[in-house]
RONUKE-570765 format. One record per residue (C-alpha): y negated, z negated, x negated. Coordinates in steps of 0.2 Angstrom, whole numbers, m for minus. Last residue first. Layout:
! RONUKE-570765
Y:Z:X
...
***
This chain:
! RONUKE-570765
m100:m37:62
m99:m18:64
m103:m8:49
m108:10:53
m99:26:50
m112:41:53
m112:46:34
m93:49:36
m94:61:50
m85:75:41
m74:64:31
m60:66:43
m46:55:36
m52:39:45
m49:25:34
m37:11:41
m23:19:31
m32:14:16
m29:m4:19
m45:m14:20
m54:m26:8
m71:m32:15
m89:m33:10
m105:m42:15
m118:m47:2
m121:m30:m6
m134:m31:m22
m127:m15:m30
m120:m23:m47
m116:m40:m41
m108:m34:m25
m98:m21:m35
m92:m32:m48
m88:m46:m35
m78:m34:m24
m68:m28:m40
m65:m46:m45
m58:m50:m28
m47:m35:m28
m39:m42:m44
m37:m60:m37
m29:m52:m21
m17:m41:m31
m11:m57:m41
m18:m58:m57
m8:m59:m74
m18:m47:m85
m24:m54:m102
m37:m41:m108
m42:m33:m91
m42:m50:m82
m50:m58:m96
m64:m44:m97
m67:m46:m79
m68:m66:m79
m78:m66:m95
m91:m55:m88
m92:m64:m72
m96:m80:m81
m108:m72:m94
m118:m65:m79
m118:m46:m76
m132:m35:m83
m151:m35:m78
m150:m18:m71
m166:m8:m65
m158:8:m73
m173:9:m86
m171:m10:m88
m152:m9:m93
m147:m27:m97
m133:m31:m109
m121:m44:m100
m107:m33:m99
m107:m29:m118
m104:m48:m121
m88:m48:m111
m81:m35:m123
m83:m46:m139
m77:m61:m129
m62:m53:m124
m59:m46:m142
m61:m63:m150
m50:m72:m137
m35:m59:m140
m33:m43:m130
m16:m37:m125
m23:m24:m113
m16:m32:m97
2:m37:m94
2:m33:m76
m10:m36:m62
m26:m33:m70
m19:m18:m79
m13:m11:m63
m30:m14:m55
m38:m4:m70
m25:10:m68
m28:11:m49
m47:12:m50
m53:2:m35
m58:12:m19
m76:10:m15
m84:13:2
m100:10:6
m104:8:26
m120:10:36
m131:m4:42
m146:2:33
m145:m10:20
m127:m6:16
m111:m16:22
m98:m14:9
m80:m7:10
m67:m10:m3
m52:1:m2
m33:m4:m4
m17:4:m6
0:0:0
***
């Protein structure tokens, strides 16, 4: 079963972000085999701001959690999906999100911009 993360947009629309299957598999599996030094090094890159993109960077706490999940693995599917949800929320400023089964998404994308979030 595959999952997609949906977010409520400011205009009431819906943003759809499927987690990258390879990254999800690493987080739920053995990871990349990183040691603590490599995790710290990679996490420090996540906190670097990008002023031209209007981005302050991720917090050190989130960066560590994300890189630890990639480097060490061992997460449940729910834990990995929660990290993906947090990453997208933090990066885009979304406050309401949900993880849904891919089969719940309409296959016809013609009216995709008309989808609205229903609380």
